[in-house]
VOBA-1610 file (N, C-alpha, C; in pm, whole numbers, padded with zeros to 5 digits, always signed):
BEGIN
Met+07127+10095+09351Met+07169+10200+09258Met+07318+10228+09279Ala+07396+10220+09170Ala+07540+10240+09180Ala+07574+10385+09213Leu+07675+10404+09294Leu+07728+10537+09321Leu+07823+10580+09210Leu+07909+10486+09168Leu+08011+10515+09068Leu+08014+10401+08966Thr+08022+10438+08839Thr+08033+10338+08732Thr+08150+10376+08642Val+08247+10288+08633Val+08363+10307+08545Val+08347+10206+08432Asn+08337+10258+08308Asn+08301+10172+08195Asn+08404+10185+08083Gly+08488+10083+08069Gly+08582+10075+07958Gly+08681+10190+07950Val+08731+10235+08063Val+08817+10353+08067Val+08961+10317+08030Ser+09018+10399+07940Ser+09158+10381+07899Ser+09228+10516+07895Lys+09360+10512+07914Lys+09442+10633+07906Lys+09580+10595+07854Gln+09627+10671+07754Gln+09759+10646+07698Gln+09851+10765+07727Glu+09978+10733+07744Glu+10082+10835+07756Glu+10198+10795+07666Arg+10234+10884+07574Arg+10341+10859+07479Arg+10320+10728+07403Gly+10194+10702+07368Gly+10160+10585+07288Gly+10146+10456+07364Asn+10169+10458+07495Asn+10155+10337+07577Asn+10035+10349+07670Phe+09965+10238+07691Phe+09850+10238+07779Phe+09894+10245+07925Val+09849+10347+07995Val+09869+10357+08139Val+09752+10290+08211Val+09633+10309+08155Val+09512+10242+08202Val+09444+10183+08079Lys+09403+10057+08088Lys+09353+09987+07970Lys+09221+09916+07999Gln+09113+09968+07941Gln+08982+09903+07940Gln+08938+09859+08081Ile+08939+09953+08174Ile+08899+09920+08311Ile+08751+09949+08331Ser+08683+09852+08390Ser+08541+09867+08421Ser+08513+09810+08560Phe+08439+09884+08640Phe+08389+09833+08768Phe+08280+09926+08818Thr+08207+09879+08917Thr+08097+09956+08977Thr+08117+09964+09127Gln+08089+10079+09184Gln+08094+10097+09329Gln+07954+10131+09379Met+07909+10055+09478Met+07780+10082+09539Met+07797+10182+09654Pro+07690+10251+09694Pro+07701+10344+09807Pro+07759+10276+09931Phe+07852+10341+09996Phe+07918+10298+10120Phe+08014+10180+10101Glu+08031+10135+09977Glu+08127+10028+09951Glu+08269+10082+09958Lys+08358+10006+10022Lys+08498+10043+10034Lys+08579+09963+09933Ile+08639+10035+09838Ile+08716+09971+09732Ile+08863+10007+09747Ala+08947+09906+09739Ala+09092+09927+09740Ala+09148+09890+09604Ile+09242+09970+09557Ile+09310+09943+09430Ile+09457+09915+09462Ala+09502+09795+09429Ala+09638+09753+09461Ala+09713+09719+09333Gly+09844+09724+09342Gly+09926+09689+09227Gly+10066+09745+09244Glu+10157+09697+09162Glu+10295+09742+09169Glu+10306+09886+09122Thr+10418+09950+09150Thr+10443+10085+09103Thr+10436+10090+08951Gly+10362+10188+08898Gly+10347+10201+08754Gly+10236+10119+08693Ser+10151+10059+08777Ser+10043+09975+08726Ser+09920+10055+08684Gly+09919+10187+08709Gly+09807+10270+08665Gly+09712+10312+08775Lys+09746+10285+08901Lys+09654+10311+09013Lys+09621+10460+09026Thr+09724+10544+09032Thr+09702+10687+09052Thr+09633+10751+08933Thr+09669+10710+08811Thr+09604+10764+08692Thr+09455+10733+08693Leu+09420+10611+08731Leu+09279+10574+08740Leu+09207+10658+08843Leu+09269+10678+08958Leu+09207+10756+09064Leu+09185+10901+09019Lys+09282+10957+08949Lys+09269+11096+08904Lys+09162+11110+08796Met+09142+11007+08715Met+09033+11013+08616Met+08898+11009+08685Ile+08887+10929+08792Ile+08762+10925+08868Ile+08736+11060+08934Ala+08842+11125+08978Ala+08828+11256+09042Ala+08797+11368+08943Gly+08808+11339+08812Gly+08785+11442+08711Gly+08905+11530+08687Leu+09023+11485+08730Leu+09146+11564+08716Leu+09222+11529+08589Ile+09196+11410+08533Ile+09257+11366+08409Ile+09147+11320+08315Glu+09162+11353+08189Glu+09062+11316+08087Glu+09091+11176+08034Pro+08995+11083+08038Pro+09016+10952+07975Pro+09025+10965+07824Asp+09102+10878+07761Asp+09107+10874+07616Asp+08989+10796+07559Ala+08938+10702+07638Ala+08824+10621+07595Ala+08745+10580+07717Gly+08619+10545+07696Gly+08534+10502+07806Gly+08467+10619+07876Glu+08390+10587+07979Glu+08313+10689+08051Glu+08306+10656+08199Ile+08309+10760+08281Ile+08294+10744+08425Ile+08170+10823+08468Gln+08078+10755+08538Gln+07957+10820+08586Gln+07954+10818+08739Phe+07918+10932+08796Phe+07901+10945+08941Phe+07757+10986+08967Gln+07686+10903+09044Gln+07544+10924+09068Gln+07470+10940+08936His+07506+10853+08840His+07439+10841+08710His+07457+10962+08620Lys+07558+11043+08648Lys+07590+11155+08561Lys+07738+11148+08524Lys+07768+11175+08398Lys+07906+11166+08351Lys+07995+11266+08424Ile+08111+11218+08466Ile+08210+11306+08528Ile+08279+11385+08417Ile+08274+11516+08427Ile+08333+11603+08327Ile+08482+11620+08356Gly+08564+11595+08256Gly+08708+11607+08273Gly+08758+11748+08250Pro+08887+11769+08262Pro+08946+11904+08251Pro+08936+11963+08110Asn+08908+11881+08008Asn+08895+11935+07872Asn+08766+12015+07855Asp+08668+11989+07943Asp+08536+12050+07924Asp+08496+12144+08036Gln+08583+12172+08131Gln+08552+12270+08235Gln+08679+12339+08280Leu+08662+12462+08323Leu+08777+12546+08357Leu+08851+12494+08480Ile+08773+12462+08584Ile+08832+12411+08708Ile+08806+12261+08716Pro+08910+12179+08705Pro+08889+12034+08705Pro+08842+11983+08839Gly+08771+11870+08836Gly+08721+11808+08958Gly+08572+11799+08959His+08517+11729+09057His+08374+11710+09073His+08336+11753+09214Pro+08227+11830+09230Pro+08193+11881+09364Pro+08159+11773+09466Gly+08120+11654+09419Gly+08084+11547+09513Gly+08197+11450+09542Ile+08313+11474+09479Ile+08427+11383+09494Ile+08549+11463+09537Val+08619+11413+09638Val+08744+11478+09681Val+08859+11378+09669Tyr+08976+11431+09637Tyr+09095+11350+09611Tyr+09209+11399+09698Leu+09262+11309+09784Leu+09377+11341+09867Leu+09500+11274+09808Ser+09588+11355+09750Ser+09709+11304+09690Ser+09812+11270+09798Gln+09901+11179+09766Gln+10012+11152+09859Gln+10108+11270+09864Tyr+10096+11363+09769Tyr+10181+11481+09765Tyr+10105+11607+09806Phe+10011+11593+09899Phe+09929+11706+09945Phe+10019+11816+10002Glu+09969+11938+09997Glu+10042+12051+10053Glu+09948+12138+10135Leu+09999+12194+10244Leu+09927+12293+10323Leu+09999+12427+10312Arg+09925+12536+10318Arg+09987+12668+10316Arg+10078+12682+10438Asn+10195+12731+10415Asn+10294+12738+10522Asn+10266+12854+10618Asn+10292+12828+10746Asn+10283+12930+10851Asn+10144+12990+10867Tyr+10041+12907+10844Tyr+09902+12948+10869Tyr+09856+12886+11001Trp+09769+12961+11072Trp+09701+12899+11185Trp+09608+12792+11129Val+09608+12674+11190Val+09528+12562+11139Val+09380+12598+11136Tyr+09332+12665+11241Tyr+09189+12700+11246Tyr+09153+12790+11128Asp+09236+12889+11097Asp+09208+12978+10984Asp+09209+12902+10852Leu+09300+12810+10841Leu+09309+12730+10719Leu+09182+12646+10701Met+09133+12589+10810Met+09012+12508+10803Met+08890+12593+10764Glu+08884+12712+10817Glu+08769+12800+10790Glu+08763+12842+10643Met+08877+12846+10577Met+08880+12886+10436Met+08805+12786+10348Ala+08805+12659+10386Ala+08740+12556+10305Ala+08604+12515+10359Asn+08573+12552+10483Asn+08456+12500+10551Asn+08323+12547+10491Lys+08234+12452+10463Lys+08099+12482+10416Lys+07993+12429+10513Leu+08037+12392+10633Leu+07948+12328+10730Leu+07920+12419+10847Ser+07822+12378+10927Ser+07796+12448+11052Ser+07909+12420+11149Glu+07914+12497+11257Glu+08020+12478+11356Glu+08016+12338+11416Ala+07895+12290+11445Ala+07881+12156+11505Ala+07928+12048+11407Glu+07890+12061+11280Glu+07931+11963+11180Glu+08082+11965+11158Ala+08138+12086+11155Ala+08283+12098+11139Ala+08357+12037+11257Asn+08305+12060+11378Asn+08369+12003+11497Asn+08366+11851+11496Thr+08260+11794+11440Thr+08253+11649+11427Thr+08365+11597+11338Ile+08389+11666+11227Ile+08497+11626+11137Ile+08633+11643+11203Tyr+08652+11753+11279Tyr+08779+11773+11349Tyr+08803+11659+11448Ser+08695+11615+11512Ser+08707+11506+11609Ser+08740+11374+11539Ile+08671+11345+11431Ile+08696+11221+11357Ile+08840+11217+11305Cys+08888+11331+11255Cys+09024+11339+11200Cys+09131+11359+11307Gln+09087+11370+11432Gln+09177+11382+11547Gln+09270+11502+11534Ile+09208+11618+11504Ile+09290+11740+11489Ile+09243+11853+11582Glu+09149+11827+11676Glu+09101+11936+11763Glu+09216+12004+11836His+09312+11925+11882His+09425+11980+11958His+09526+12053+11871Leu+09505+12049+11738Leu+09599+12113+11646Leu+09548+12247+11593Leu+09425+12282+11624Leu+09362+12399+11561Leu+09432+12529+11597Lys+09496+12537+11712Lys+09562+12660+11755Lys+09713+12659+11729Arg+09754+12568+11642Arg+09894+12563+11603Arg+09912+12611+11459Arg+10035+12644+11423Arg+10064+12684+11286Arg+10105+12561+11203Thr+10081+12570+11074Thr+10106+12454+10988Thr+10253+12414+10983Asn+10344+12509+11006Asn+10486+12474+11003Asn+10532+12410+11134Gln+10439+12392+11230Gln+10471+12327+11357Gln+10419+12183+11363Leu+10375+12131+11249Leu+10308+12001+11246Leu+10397+11892+11186Ser+10372+11769+11229Ser+10439+11654+11168Ser+10370+11619+11037Gly+10430+11529+10961Gly+10371+11489+10834Gly+10235+11423+10851Gly+10222+11338+10953Gly+10094+11272+10978Gly+09986+11370+11020Glu+10024+11471+11100Glu+09927+11573+11142Glu+09882+11658+11024Lys+09976+11694+10937Lys+09941+11770+10817Lys+09845+11692+10728Gln+09870+11562+10717Gln+09784+11478+10633Gln+09640+11478+10686Arg+09623+11466+10817Arg+09488+11463+10873Arg+09418+11598+10859Ile+09494+11706+10864Ile+09435+11840+10844Ile+09393+11856+10698Ala+09476+11811+10604Ala+09441+11817+10463Ala+09316+11734+10436Leu+09306+11620+10501Leu+09188+11535+10486Leu+09064+11602+10544Ala+09078+11662+10662Ala+08964+11733+10723Ala+08917+11848+10635Gln+09010+11919+10572Gln+08975+12028+10480Gln+08883+11977+10369Leu+08918+11863+10312Leu+08838+11806+10205Leu+08700+11765+10254Leu+08695+11710+10374Leu+08568+11660+10427Leu+08470+11773+10460Thr+08521+11892+10488Thr+08430+12004+10519Thr+08356+12055+10396Thr+08387+11999+10278Thr+08312+12035+10156Thr+08195+11941+10132Ser+08170+11848+10227Ser+08056+11753+10220Ser+08059+11664+10096Pro+08169+11592+10074Pro+08174+11503+09957Pro+08093+11376+09980Lys+08063+11306+09871Lys+07998+11175+09877Lys+08097+11062+09852Leu+08211+11097+09789Leu+08312+10997+09758Leu+08450+11054+09790Leu+08528+10978+09867Leu+08663+11016+09907Leu+08762+10925+09837Leu+08858+10987+09765Leu+08963+10913+09696Leu+09094+10935+09768Leu+09158+10829+09812Leu+09282+10836+09889Leu+09395+10770+09811Asp+09496+10849+09778Asp+09609+10799+09701Asp+09728+10776+09794Glu+09757+10650+09821Glu+09869+10610+09907Glu+09867+10683+10042Pro+09759+10671+10120Pro+09750+10746+10246Pro+09847+10701+10353Phe+09908+10581+10337Phe+09997+10529+10441Phe+10144+10546+10407Ser+10174+10600+10291Ser+10315+10613+10252Ser+10385+10717+10339Asn+10508+10690+10371Asn+10594+10783+10448Asn+10543+10810+10590Leu+10463+10720+10645Leu+10415+10736+10783Leu+10481+10632+10872Asp+10514+10672+10995Asp+10564+10573+11090Asp+10447+10490+11141Ala+10477+10387+11219Ala+10374+10292+11262Ala+10262+10360+11340Ala+10297+10455+11429Ala+10196+10521+11511Ala+10101+10605+11427His+10157+10685+11335His+10072+10769+11250His+09991+10686+11151Lys+10047+10572+11108Lys+09973+10485+11017Lys+09849+10430+11088Gln+09864+10388+11213Gln+09748+10337+11287Gln+09644+10447+11309Thr+09691+10569+11332Thr+09598+10681+11351Thr+09517+10707+11224Ile+09583+10715+11109Ile+09511+10744+10985Ile+09420+10629+10947Lys+09458+10505+10979Lys+09368+10391+10954Lys+09240+10406+11035Ser+09254+10446+11161Ser+09138+10468+11247Ser+09050+10580+11193Val+09114+10688+11146Val+09041+10802+11091Val+08961+10760+10968Ile+09024+10687+10877Ile+08957+10644+10755Ile+08838+10554+10787His+08855+10467+10884His+08743+10380+10927His+08626+10463+10978Glu+08655+10561+11063Glu+08548+10642+11122Glu+08480+10733+11019Ile+08553+10773+10916Ile+08492+10854+10809Ile+08378+10776+10744Gly+08402+10648+10718Gly+08296+10566+10660Gly+08181+10540+10755Val+08213+10513+10882Val+08111+10477+10980Val+08028+10599+11022Gln+08095+10707+11060Gln+08024+10822+11116Gln+07971+10919+11011Leu+08044+10935+10902Leu+08003+11032+10800Leu+07932+10968+10682Gly+07940+10836+10671Gly+07872+10768+10561Gly+07928+10803+10425Ile+08057+10831+10417Ile+08120+10867+10291Ile+08184+10742+10230Ser+08154+10718+10104Ser+08216+10605+10033Ser+08361+10639+10004Cys+08441+10535+09984Cys+08586+10558+09971Cys+08648+10461+09872Ile+08745+10513+09796Ile+08834+10431+09714Ile+08976+10464+09756Met+09052+10362+09785Met+09188+10382+09836Met+09288+10309+09747Val+09395+10379+09714Val+09509+10319+09644Val+09620+10297+09745Ser+09682+10181+09740Ser+09794+10155+09830Ser+09896+10066+09762His+10025+10101+09774His+10130+10016+09720His+10156+09898+09814Asp+10118+09913+09941Asp+10131+09805+10038Asp+09994+09740+10055Ala+09970+09635+09978Ala+09837+09576+09974Ala+09792+09520+10109Leu+09886+09486+10196Leu+09848+09433+10327Leu+09771+09535+10409Asp+09791+09665+10380Asp+09722+09769+10455Asp+09573+09773+10427Val+09527+09712+10319Val+09386+09723+10281Val+09308+09595+10307Leu+09375+09487+10344Leu+09304+09359+10362Leu+09192+09368+10464Ser+09218+09431+10578Ser+09118+09436+10685Ser+09015+09545+10663Trp+09035+09630+10561Trp+08948+09746+10540Trp+08853+09729+10423Ala+08900+09677+10312Ala+08826+09682+10186Ala+08713+09579+10179Asp+08602+09622+10118Asp+08496+09528+10080Asp+08531+09460+09948Thr+08591+09537+09859Thr+08631+09487+09726Thr+08772+09535+09696Ile+08851+09446+09637Ile+08988+09482+09599Ile+09003+09462+09448Leu+09060+09562+09382Leu+09096+09553+09241Leu+09249+09547+09233Ile+09301+09449+09161Ile+09446+09440+09143Ile+09479+09478+08999Leu+09568+09577+08985Leu+09609+09626+08854Leu+09750+09582+08820Lys+09768+09551+08694Lys+09902+09524+08640Lys+09905+09575+08496Asp+10004+09657+08466Asp+10018+09714+08332Asp+09890+09784+08286Gly+09822+09850+08381Gly+09706+09930+08348Gly+09575+09855+08337Ala+09575+09725+08359Ala+09452+09645+08346Ala+09421+09573+08477Ile+09293+09543+08497Ile+09253+09465+08615Ile+09285+09319+08590Val+09366+09259+08677Val+09398+09117+08663Val+09319+09032+08762Gln+09264+09093+08867Gln+09177+09021+08958Gln+09092+09120+09036Gln+08968+09080+09063Gln+08876+09160+09143Gln+08799+09067+09234Gly+08789+09102+09362Gly+08714+09018+09454Gly+08720+09071+09595Thr+08667+08993+09688Thr+08674+09030+09829Thr+08816+09008+09880Ala+08844+09061+09998Ala+08977+09044+10056Ala+09011+08897+10075Lys+08915+08817+10122Lys+08939+08674+10143Lys+08967+08602+10012Gln+08890+08637+09908Gln+08912+08574+09777Gln+09050+08608+09723Ile+09087+08735+09733Ile+09215+08779+09680Ile+09330+08713+09755Tyr+09317+08702+09887Tyr+09426+08648+09968Tyr+09439+08497+09953His+09327+08427+09957His+09331+08280+09957His+09323+08219+09818Gln+09275+08293+09719Gln+09263+08239+09583Gln+09312+08341+09480Pro+09437+08385+09491Pro+09489+08481+09394Pro+09492+08421+09254Ala+09474+08507+09153Ala+09466+08460+09016Ala+09600+08412+08962Asn+09708+08468+09015Asn+09841+08429+08969Asn+09943+08465+09077Glu+10069+08440+09050Glu+10173+08465+09150Glu+10193+08614+09176Tyr+10168+08697+09076Tyr+10175+08842+09095Tyr+10075+08886+09201Cys+09952+08839+09190Cys+09849+08873+09289Cys+09882+08814+09425Ala+09933+08693+09426Ala+09970+08629+09553Ala+10078+08707+09625Ala+10181+08751+09551Ala+10295+08819+09611Ala+10258+08955+09668Leu+10158+09023+09611Leu+10117+09154+09662Leu+10066+09146+09805Phe+10011+09031+09843Phe+09946+09020+09973Phe+10024+08931+10070Gly+10154+08924+10051Gly+10235+08857+10151Gly+10308+08734+10098Thr+10379+08670+10190Thr+10460+08553+10156Thr+10371+08436+10116Tyr+10417+08360+10018Tyr+10346+08239+09977Tyr+10449+08133+09939Asn+10403+08009+09931Asn+10489+07899+09888Asn+10439+07845+09754Arg+10531+07825+09664Arg+10499+07756+09538Arg+10550+07613+09550Ile+10459+07519+09548Ile+10493+07379+09569Ile+10550+07319+09440Asp+10666+07260+09452Asp+10726+07189+09340Asp+10661+07051+09333Thr+10573+07033+09235Thr+10497+06907+09228Thr+10585+06789+09185Ala+10708+06819+09144Ala+10801+06710+09113Ala+10864+06654+09241Asn+10845+06724+09353Asn+10896+06676+09481Asn+10806+06561+09529Lys+10856+06441+09520Lys+10773+06322+09546Lys+10725+06316+09691Gln+10810+06359+09785Gln+10769+06352+09926Gln+10651+06445+09953Ile+10657+06566+09898Ile+10548+06661+09920Ile+10423+06617+09846Ser+10437+06576+09720Ser+10321+06533+09642Ser+10250+06415+09707Ala+10329+06322+09761Ala+10270+06204+09825Ala+10198+06241+09954Ala+10242+06348+10020Ala+10184+06387+10149Ala+10055+06465+10134Ile+10029+06515+10015Ile+09906+06594+09994Ile+09795+06499+09952Lys+09702+06478+10041Lys+09592+06385+10016Lys+09471+06459+09959Gly+09402+06395+09868Gly+09276+06450+09819Gly+09289+06547+09705Ile+09406+06552+09639Ile+09421+06641+09525Ile+09508+06575+09420Ala+09463+06583+09296Ala+09541+06530+09185Ala+09628+06642+09130Val+09757+06620+09132Val+09850+06727+09095Val+09846+06756+08945His+09870+06656+08862His+09863+06668+08716His+09944+06786+08662Gly+10061+06811+08718Gly+10149+06915+08666Gly+10105+07058+08692Gln+09999+07078+08773Gln+09953+07213+08801Gln+10047+07283+08900Gln+10043+07417+08897Gln+10116+07494+08996Gln+10031+07503+09122Leu+10089+07467+09236Leu+10018+07469+09363Leu+10083+07573+09454Leu+10000+07656+09516Leu+10050+07759+09606Leu+09979+07748+09740Ile+10048+07791+09847Ile+09989+07787+09981Ile+10056+07894+10067Arg+09980+07955+10157Arg+10034+08056+10248Arg+10109+07988+10364Pro+10208+08055+10421Pro+10289+07995+10529Pro+10207+07953+10650Glu+10102+08028+10684Glu+10023+07995+10803Glu+09932+07875+10780Gln+09920+07830+10654Gln+09833+07716+10624Gln+09907+07583+10627Ile+10037+07588+10647Ile+10115+07465+10664Ile+10120+07434+10813Lys+10074+07318+10850Lys+10061+07281+10992Lys+10185+07207+11041Ile+10231+07246+11159Ile+10343+07177+11225Ile+10288+07064+11311Glu+10339+06944+11292Glu+10296+06826+11367Glu+10400+06789+11472Thr+10356+06722+11575Thr+10447+06678+11681Thr+10509+06542+11651Glu+10454+06473+11552Glu+10507+06342+11513Glu+10480+06320+11365Ile+10543+06220+11308Ile+10523+06191+11166Ile+10381+06138+11144Lys+10301+06213+11069Lys+10165+06169+11036Lys+10145+06156+10886Thr+10211+06241+10811Thr+10191+06245+10666Thr+10316+06204+10588Gly+10424+06182+10657Gly+10549+06151+10589Gly+10622+06272+10540Leu+10577+06392+10583Leu+10638+06517+10538Leu+10736+06564+10646Thr+10865+06537+10624Thr+10969+06569+10720Thr+11072+06661+10656Gly+11105+06771+10727Gly+11202+06865+10673Gly+11301+06910+10778Thr+11395+06992+10734Thr+11497+07046+10824Thr+11485+07198+10825Ile+11485+07255+10943Ile+11474+07401+10956Ile+11608+07464+10917Ala+11605+07550+10815Ala+11726+07617+10770Ala+11744+07753+10838Lys+11632+07816+10872Lys+11640+07951+10928Lys+11515+07978+11011Val+11532+08057+11118Val+11420+08101+11202Val+11423+08253+11206Leu+11315+08315+11158Leu+11306+08462+11155Leu+11197+08508+11252Phe+11229+08607+11335Phe+11137+08658+11437Phe+11072+08787+11388Phe+10937+08792+11388Phe+10862+08909+11343Phe+10775+08969+11452Gly+10810+08948+11576Gly+10736+09006+11688Gly+10622+08917+11732Ser+10512+08918+11657Ser+10394+08839+11694Ser+10399+08697+11640Tyr+10497+08667+11554Tyr+10507+08532+11498Tyr+10651+08506+11452Tyr+10677+08379+11422Tyr+10805+08337+11366Tyr+10782+08281+11226Leu+10880+08300+11138Leu+10874+08240+11005Leu+10990+08143+10993Leu+10955+08017+10970Leu+11056+07912+10958Leu+11082+07882+10811Asp+11208+07877+10772Asp+11245+07829+10639Asp+11278+07681+10654Val+11195+07599+10593Val+11208+07453+10606Val+11243+07393+10470Val+11344+07308+10467Val+11386+07243+10343Val+11342+07097+10344Ile+11270+07059+10237Ile+11225+06920+10219Ile+11272+06874+10081Asp+11374+06790+10077Asp+11428+06743+09949Asp+11454+06858+09852Gln+11525+06959+09899Gln+11565+07078+09822Gln+11450+07175+09794Gln+11330+07144+09840Gln+11218+07237+09828Gln+11213+07324+09954Leu+11218+07455+09937Leu+11212+07547+10049Leu+11067+07586+10075Leu+11022+07570+10198Leu+10887+07610+10239Leu+10898+07712+10352His+10816+07816+10345His+10804+07913+10454His+10686+07870+10540Val+10710+07856+10669Val+10609+07809+10763Val+10594+07911+10876Lys+10473+07953+10902Lys+10446+08053+11005Lys+10402+07984+11133Thr+10455+08031+11247Thr+10418+07976+11376Thr+10426+08082+11485Gly+10349+08063+11589Gly+10355+08154+11703Gly+10454+08110+11808Ser+10513+07994+11788Ser+10605+07937+11888Ser+10750+07971+11854Gly+10825+08005+11957Gly+10967+08031+11941Gly+11053+07914+11981Ala+10997+07794+11983Ala+11067+07676+12034Ala+11153+07607+11929Tyr+11166+07665+11811Tyr+11236+07598+11701Tyr+11372+07661+11676Thr+11468+07579+11631Thr+11603+07627+11603Thr+11649+07574+11468Ala+11742+07645+11407Ala+11799+07603+11279Ala+11870+07469+11295Gly+11853+07382+11195Gly+11912+07249+11198Gly+11822+07143+11254Glu+11714+07183+11317Glu+11621+07089+11380Glu+11532+07023+11275Gln+11499+06897+11297Gln+11404+06826+11210Gln+11262+06862+11253Ile+11173+06875+11154Ile+11037+06917+11182Ile+10940+06839+11094Tyr+10820+06814+11148Tyr+10717+06740+11075Tyr+10605+06835+11036Leu+10561+06824+10912Leu+10460+06914+10860Leu+10346+06838+10795Ser+10232+06907+10780Ser+10121+06852+10702Ser+10058+06965+10622Ile+10009+06929+10504Ile+09945+07024+10414Ile+09808+06969+10375Ala+09705+07045+10401Ala+09567+07003+10366Ala+09538+07045+10223Ala+09478+06957+10147Ala+09445+06988+10007Ala+09355+07109+09995Ala+09266+07129+10095Ala+09172+07240+10090Ala+09240+07376+10101Asp+09363+07378+10155Asp+09434+07503+10172Asp+09519+07542+10052Leu+09534+07452+09958Leu+09611+07480+09837Leu+09525+07549+09734Trp+09587+07628+09648Trp+09515+07678+09531Trp+09601+07654+09408Thr+09535+07634+09297Thr+09604+07603+09173Thr+09598+07722+09077Leu+09697+07731+08993Leu+09703+07837+08891Leu+09686+07775+08753
//
């Protein structure tokens, strides 16, 4: 039985479609991520699901009942759905504990569980103007959770956070699903943040879904270069490059566009495939290196864990046909 059903939903602003004919279903406990470039319609879609914006067409059902928009009720929103905006606000100069009690509908034990999951127990005796941005975000999230929602909508939860606070909120979001059993939809402009979390990813462009699938499907078999670029560096193989085309065994090129991720290009210790290039640049990213390799004017990005390579050095590569995808 579906928890959420979005059926043919559209929204226009000033005569232009912000969201266009979007349909998908969310099952209970399923984690859905919505990715796309700025202006692709992610936040508008999330707000329509929350009941904060009225769709121009289509219908959204939550637990098999239509979500009522702001045109048909005085106070917009749905009691079973909570929405955390990236522009959340807390009342200034309030004791955190008092602020939490204002929204709390749970027993003390249940509320304490949420405080623990959101990692805010040590903040309860502080004032809101004494908190960092990441701490305020977790308190705002805990406030929403004390209303016992069934669906949590997160709009850009990682924006404007440093690395430490980002890891904390990622842990909190994970535990919300595991310990509280709350389903979640997350919007993120940095699609890499959702790869390890999402069961299903929807990619939006110009208000429409251009690809939907699991994280592995989206990463390894993107529908186009737009989808590929959202999830990290990729290589577009120039099939006119005779050396590269000849080195790829088991695939007929036939003028197709071929793409491959940097980590799928293998570095060889000797010539095995006839694929020889020159390293133009070595970039260090902490846990790995990215090599820019030129083969007959074709630039390839190659990922490696070894720091033994230098610019100007000759290098041997191999590409497996199974690792390529065509557009």
